[in-house]
VMD Tcl script that draws the C-alpha trace (Angstrom):
set ca {
  {-21.38 -3.66 -5.29}
  {-17.27 -2.48 -5.79}
  {-17.28 -2.87 -9.60}
  {-13.95 -5.57 -10.63}
  {-10.60 -3.51 -10.97}
  {-9.56 -1.91 -14.09}
  {-8.76 -3.82 -17.47}
  {-6.02 -2.84 -20.27}
  {-9.26 -2.66 -22.44}
  {-11.07 -0.16 -20.21}
  {-9.74 2.88 -21.37}
  {-11.57 5.78 -22.63}
  {-9.99 8.63 -25.76}
  {-9.58 11.52 -24.83}
  {-6.92 14.43 -26.47}
  {-3.47 14.18 -26.75}
  {-0.95 16.31 -26.66}
  {0.37 16.45 -30.59}
  {4.44 16.50 -30.19}
  {7.67 16.52 -32.07}
  {8.78 12.84 -31.94}
  {12.06 12.54 -30.40}
  {15.06 10.55 -32.01}
  {15.40 6.78 -31.23}
  {18.88 6.53 -29.58}
  {20.99 3.50 -28.72}
  {20.78 2.80 -24.83}
  {23.66 0.21 -23.07}
  {21.73 -2.74 -20.60}
  {17.72 -1.72 -20.50}
  {14.71 0.77 -20.05}
  {12.82 0.59 -16.99}
  {9.58 2.45 -16.64}
  {8.14 3.23 -12.77}
  {4.65 4.27 -12.81}
  {4.67 7.66 -10.31}
  {1.10 7.30 -7.65}
  {2.16 4.60 -5.01}
  {5.31 3.20 -7.08}
  {7.63 5.97 -6.54}
  {5.72 7.99 -3.76}
  {4.09 7.05 -1.15}
  {0.28 8.54 -1.59}
  {-1.97 6.35 -3.18}
  {-3.97 6.88 0.97}
  {-4.00 10.68 -0.32}
  {-5.47 10.89 -3.21}
  {-7.73 7.93 -2.17}
  {-9.36 9.66 0.13}
  {-9.32 13.47 -2.13}
  {-11.36 10.72 -5.10}
  {-13.27 9.44 -2.53}
  {-14.77 13.11 -1.35}
  {-15.40 13.56 -4.76}
  {-16.95 11.80 -6.39}
  {-19.82 12.27 -2.41}
  {-19.99 15.52 -3.78}
  {-20.51 15.62 -7.06}
  {-22.19 11.96 -7.55}
  {-23.97 11.28 -3.99}
  {-21.47 8.29 -3.54}
  {-20.75 7.40 0.00}
  {-17.33 8.70 0.36}
  {-15.49 5.83 1.46}
  {-17.62 3.81 -1.00}
  {-16.19 6.43 -3.79}
  {-12.93 5.75 -1.89}
  {-13.24 1.41 -2.05}
  {-13.70 2.30 -5.86}
  {-11.72 4.52 -6.43}
  {-8.72 2.12 -5.32}
  {-10.69 -0.93 -7.37}
  {-9.81 1.46 -10.26}
  {-6.80 3.01 -10.10}
  {-4.35 3.20 -12.87}
  {-6.02 4.34 -15.44}
  {-6.78 9.03 -15.89}
  {-9.71 9.91 -13.17}
  {-11.48 10.74 -15.93}
  {-11.47 7.45 -18.34}
  {-12.12 5.61 -14.10}
  {-14.94 8.28 -14.13}
  {-17.13 6.87 -16.57}
  {-16.51 3.66 -16.25}
  {-17.78 4.21 -12.90}
  {-20.44 7.22 -13.81}
  {-21.33 5.10 -17.33}
  {-24.94 7.15 -17.00}
  {-23.58 10.45 -16.06}
  {-22.81 12.81 -18.11}
  {-19.46 13.89 -19.56}
  {-19.88 17.35 -17.91}
  {-20.38 17.05 -14.50}
  {-17.97 14.05 -14.50}
  {-15.17 16.84 -16.98}
  {-15.94 19.25 -13.98}
  {-15.80 16.30 -10.93}
  {-11.74 15.51 -12.85}
  {-11.20 18.72 -13.44}
  {-12.55 19.16 -9.14}
  {-9.86 16.27 -8.57}
  {-6.71 17.16 -9.55}
  {-6.56 20.72 -8.48}
  {-6.96 18.99 -4.88}
  {-5.03 16.39 -5.84}
  {-1.82 18.93 -5.99}
  {-2.87 21.07 -3.04}
  {-4.30 18.13 -0.76}
  {-2.37 14.84 -1.74}
  {0.68 16.09 -4.12}
  {1.23 18.70 -1.16}
  {2.53 16.21 1.26}
  {3.74 13.64 -1.41}
  {6.26 11.85 -1.01}
  {8.71 8.31 -2.41}
  {8.37 5.38 -0.27}
  {12.22 5.41 1.28}
  {14.07 3.06 -0.84}
  {13.25 5.29 -3.59}
  {16.07 7.55 -3.93}
  {18.74 4.63 -2.80}
  {16.84 2.52 -5.66}
  {17.29 5.51 -8.15}
  {21.32 6.06 -8.09}
  {21.50 2.42 -7.53}
  {19.57 1.97 -10.94}
  {21.65 4.83 -13.04}
  {24.25 3.32 -11.55}
  {23.99 0.17 -13.14}
  {23.30 2.30 -16.40}
  {20.17 1.08 -16.71}
  {18.55 3.58 -18.65}
  {15.02 5.57 -16.67}
  {12.00 6.77 -17.35}
  {8.30 7.69 -16.56}
  {4.84 6.97 -17.63}
  {2.12 8.11 -15.40}
  {-1.66 7.81 -15.87}
  {-1.54 11.51 -14.23}
  {-0.18 14.49 -15.75}
  {2.59 14.70 -16.77}
  {3.21 18.75 -15.58}
  {1.84 17.40 -12.26}
  {4.17 14.79 -11.77}
  {7.18 16.20 -12.85}
  {6.57 18.71 -10.27}
  {6.31 16.86 -7.41}
  {9.40 14.71 -8.83}
  {11.72 17.63 -8.93}
  {10.20 19.05 -5.80}
  {11.57 15.28 -4.00}
  {15.70 15.77 -6.23}
  {13.87 12.93 -7.51}
  {13.12 14.01 -12.30}
  {16.45 13.85 -11.78}
  {17.05 10.39 -12.77}
  {14.80 10.25 -15.73}
  {15.17 9.84 -19.60}
  {11.59 10.14 -20.06}
  {8.08 10.86 -18.66}
  {4.89 11.12 -20.66}
  {1.27 11.29 -18.68}
  {-2.31 10.95 -19.28}
  {-1.85 13.82 -22.28}
  {0.74 11.44 -24.00}
  {-1.86 8.42 -23.95}
  {-2.39 5.51 -22.25}
  {0.27 3.48 -20.88}
  {0.10 0.81 -23.47}
  {1.19 3.20 -26.36}
  {3.38 5.12 -23.32}
  {5.26 1.65 -23.43}
  {5.46 1.84 -27.30}
  {6.70 4.58 -27.39}
  {9.77 4.27 -24.87}
  {10.20 0.86 -27.50}
  {10.47 3.61 -30.58}
  {12.77 5.32 -29.36}
  {14.89 3.20 -26.93}
  {14.94 -0.32 -29.63}
  {16.83 -3.76 -29.70}
  {16.55 -3.58 -25.26}
  {14.78 -5.46 -23.51}
  {11.86 -2.66 -21.20}
  {10.07 -3.50 -17.64}
  {7.75 -1.56 -16.05}
  {7.61 -1.30 -12.91}
  {3.53 -0.23 -10.95}
  {1.00 -1.08 -7.96}
  {-1.87 -2.05 -10.21}
  {-3.35 -4.80 -12.04}
  {-3.53 -1.56 -14.97}
  {-0.22 -1.40 -14.89}
  {0.52 -5.58 -15.37}
  {-1.67 -6.04 -17.62}
  {0.43 -3.91 -19.42}
  {3.36 -4.10 -19.85}
  {2.68 -7.87 -19.76}
  {0.06 -7.53 -22.30}
  {3.67 -5.64 -24.70}
  {6.12 -7.91 -26.09}
  {8.86 -7.08 -25.27}
  {8.31 -5.26 -22.15}
  {8.53 -7.34 -17.75}
  {5.87 -6.46 -15.80}
  {7.23 -5.74 -11.63}
  {5.02 -5.23 -8.82}
  {4.68 -2.94 -5.86}
  {2.29 -4.40 -3.34}
  {1.18 -2.65 -1.04}
  {-1.50 -2.23 1.94}
  {-3.92 0.49 2.36}
  {-7.19 1.15 4.65}
  {-9.72 -1.14 3.40}
  {-8.21 -2.31 0.07}
  {-4.41 -4.17 -0.57}
  {-2.95 -6.09 -3.22}
  {-0.42 -8.87 -2.81}
  {1.64 -9.52 -4.01}
  {0.36 -13.09 -5.50}
  {-2.41 -10.64 -6.69}
  {-0.04 -8.80 -8.98}
  {1.30 -12.03 -10.72}
  {-1.69 -13.38 -11.22}
  {-1.87 -9.87 -13.52}
  {1.01 -10.62 -15.45}
  {4.07 -9.50 -12.74}
  {6.85 -11.41 -13.12}
  {8.16 -10.37 -9.73}
  {6.84 -8.32 -7.20}
  {6.86 -7.20 -3.52}
  {6.16 -4.69 -0.73}
  {9.58 -2.54 -0.86}
  {11.53 -2.19 -3.88}
  {14.35 -2.65 -2.63}
  {15.33 -6.06 -4.11}
  {14.05 -4.27 -7.80}
  {17.96 -3.93 -9.31}
  {19.02 -8.06 -8.35}
  {15.72 -9.55 -9.73}
  {16.53 -6.95 -13.23}
  {19.53 -8.68 -13.06}
  {18.28 -11.88 -12.75}
  {15.35 -11.28 -15.37}
  {18.10 -10.17 -17.62}
  {20.43 -12.80 -17.45}
  {17.27 -15.45 -17.97}
  {16.51 -13.45 -20.57}
  {19.62 -13.41 -23.20}
  {19.96 -17.06 -22.50}
  {16.44 -17.79 -23.53}
  {17.43 -15.74 -26.79}
  {20.19 -17.40 -26.87}
  {19.19 -20.73 -27.10}
  {16.54 -19.66 -29.57}
  {19.46 -18.39 -32.05}
  {20.83 -21.91 -32.61}
  {23.36 -21.17 -28.54}
  {25.43 -18.64 -31.08}
  {25.58 -15.83 -27.93}
  {23.41 -12.62 -27.65}
  {23.83 -10.24 -30.83}
  {23.69 -6.83 -29.32}
  {21.35 -5.22 -31.40}
  {18.25 -8.03 -31.81}
  {14.96 -7.14 -29.05}
  {14.03 -8.94 -26.69}
  {11.63 -11.76 -27.66}
  {9.56 -12.61 -24.45}
  {10.36 -13.56 -21.47}
  {11.24 -16.71 -19.76}
  {8.67 -18.59 -18.18}
  {10.27 -19.94 -15.16}
  {9.79 -17.24 -12.49}
  {12.12 -15.49 -9.43}
}
mol new
graphics top color blue
foreach p $ca { graphics top sphere $p radius 0.5 }
foreach p [lrange $ca 0 end-1] q [lrange $ca 1 end] { graphics top cylinder $p $q radius 0.2 }
display resetview
């Protein structure tokens, strides 16, 4: 039976990289945090094929069934997906399968991965509009850094956090510490992304819907999991952020009795009105 899509609570403990803290800084507009696989890069189809083959070889699950299991739990680090899908398998066997997956992901999926067509122009528009951009990925930071650099996109991002720096929710909290008192948006493509963002006060979830052979996430699916806006393309994202930010400022002003917006006061929550 196909497992249910993962929730934000289905994570597991793993060693993290301890690094010196980044000093908080003031930014002008707000922060837009992007997932990588399936959000910036059009690579979920190839990655899911690699995952299906790895799971078939390691655990005997037919490759197509395993691929769908991977897609149903995407958004988590692969080690966490395996822990959820194969809890009875010894951890050392899951670790070996995860290591093989990461090696093949680099050689077979990332080697041919490219951004969605609208992404270069979109990032330029957001930067020109003075948004601060960052990355939160369940992949290794080094892998994401290399592929974004190769595609000419790394330049636009102020920060990049991966699986070695914690969970997606922990990434969001770290970015809120680094960039305090401004609106924050998480742009992702999975249920896990939407629930992680909507579960964090001050963070708004934005979804990229997708159609992968055998697996579809519609805008309605992503909105049901907490997305304030979702579409199959992110071309309209700059305008969407302007509207959502304006509504947040209006709601904040009303909450303070109409005295106007204090630049240093944090975002207190999303306006319930939908786009």
